[in-house]
LOVEXTOR-587148 format. One record per atom (N, C-alpha, C): residue number from 1; atom name; z, x negated, y negated. Coordinates in steps of 0.05 Angstrom, whole numbers. Atoms other than C-alpha are relative to their C-alpha. Layout:
# residues N
<NUM, 'CA', <Z, X, Y>>
...
//
This chain:
# residues 32
<1, 'N', <29, 5, -3>>
<1, 'CA', <211, 53, -139>>
<1, 'C', <-16, 19, -18>>
<2, 'N', <17, -17, 17>>
<2, 'CA', <152, 82, -179>>
<2, 'C', <-7, 26, 13>>
<3, 'N', <6, -27, -11>>
<3, 'CA', <137, 156, -171>>
<3, 'C', <-27, 1, 13>>
<4, 'N', <27, 0, -12>>
<4, 'CA', <66, 138, -153>>
<4, 'C', <1, -4, 30>>
<5, 'N', <-2, 5, -29>>
<5, 'CA', <86, 110, -86>>
<5, 'C', <11, 25, 14>>
<6, 'N', <-13, -23, -12>>
<6, 'CA', <130, 170, -72>>
<6, 'C', <-21, 23, 2>>
<7, 'N', <20, -21, 0>>
<7, 'CA', <75, 219, -92>>
<7, 'C', <-21, -6, 21>>
<8, 'N', <21, 7, -19>>
<8, 'CA', <25, 181, -50>>
<8, 'C', <9, 6, 28>>
<9, 'N', <-11, -6, -27>>
<9, 'CA', <70, 187, 11>>
<9, 'C', <1, 30, 5>>
<10, 'N', <-2, -29, -2>>
<10, 'CA', <80, 261, -3>>
<10, 'C', <-27, 12, 7>>
<11, 'N', <27, -10, -6>>
<11, 'CA', <5, 272, -2>>
<11, 'C', <-13, 9, -26>>
<12, 'N', <12, -8, 26>>
<12, 'CA', <-5, 293, -75>>
<12, 'C', <-17, -22, -11>>
<13, 'N', <15, 23, 11>>
<13, 'CA', <-24, 225, -103>>
<13, 'C', <-14, -14, 23>>
<14, 'N', <12, 13, -22>>
<14, 'CA', <-43, 203, -33>>
<14, 'C', <-31, 2, -1>>
<15, 'N', <29, -4, 1>>
<15, 'CA', <-112, 232, -46>>
<15, 'C', <-12, -22, -18>>
<16, 'N', <11, 20, 18>>
<16, 'CA', <-123, 185, -105>>
<16, 'C', <3, -28, 12>>
<17, 'N', <-4, 26, -11>>
<17, 'CA', <-92, 125, -71>>
<17, 'C', <-19, -5, 24>>
<18, 'N', <17, 3, -23>>
<18, 'CA', <-131, 137, -7>>
<18, 'C', <-29, 0, -7>>
<19, 'N', <29, -2, 8>>
<19, 'CA', <-196, 157, -41>>
<19, 'C', <-8, -23, -18>>
<20, 'N', <8, 21, 19>>
<20, 'CA', <-197, 108, -99>>
<20, 'C', <7, -28, 11>>
<21, 'N', <-9, 27, -9>>
<21, 'CA', <-155, 50, -73>>
<21, 'C', <6, 0, 30>>
<22, 'N', <-6, -1, -29>>
<22, 'CA', <-155, 70, 0>>
<22, 'C', <-5, -27, 13>>
<23, 'N', <7, 26, -13>>
<23, 'CA', <-190, 6, 23>>
<23, 'C', <18, -22, -11>>
<24, 'N', <-16, 21, 13>>
<24, 'CA', <-153, -38, -27>>
<24, 'C', <29, 1, 10>>
<25, 'N', <-28, -2, -8>>
<25, 'CA', <-84, -11, -10>>
<25, 'C', <3, -3, 31>>
<26, 'N', <-1, 1, -29>>
<26, 'CA', <-99, -4, 64>>
<26, 'C', <0, -30, 8>>
<27, 'N', <1, 28, -7>>
<27, 'CA', <-117, -78, 67>>
<27, 'C', <26, -14, -9>>
<28, 'N', <-25, 12, 10>>
<28, 'CA', <-56, -97, 25>>
<28, 'C', <22, 5, 19>>
<29, 'N', <-22, -6, -18>>
<29, 'CA', <-10, -61, 72>>
<29, 'C', <-4, -14, 26>>
<30, 'N', <5, 14, -26>>
<30, 'CA', <-43, -91, 134>>
<30, 'C', <6, -29, -3>>
<31, 'N', <-5, 29, 4>>
<31, 'CA', <-42, -161, 106>>
<31, 'C', <29, -5, -6>>
<32, 'N', <-28, 4, 7>>
<32, 'CA', <27, -152, 78>>
<32, 'C', <17, 7, 24>>
//
């Protein structure tokens, strides 16, 4: 898998994923 997902889970990239794409990814995960 891409290091972005791993970093996001770790908390480092999570800030960017949650802050920038928090809503987008949150909805994707809920819908998926």
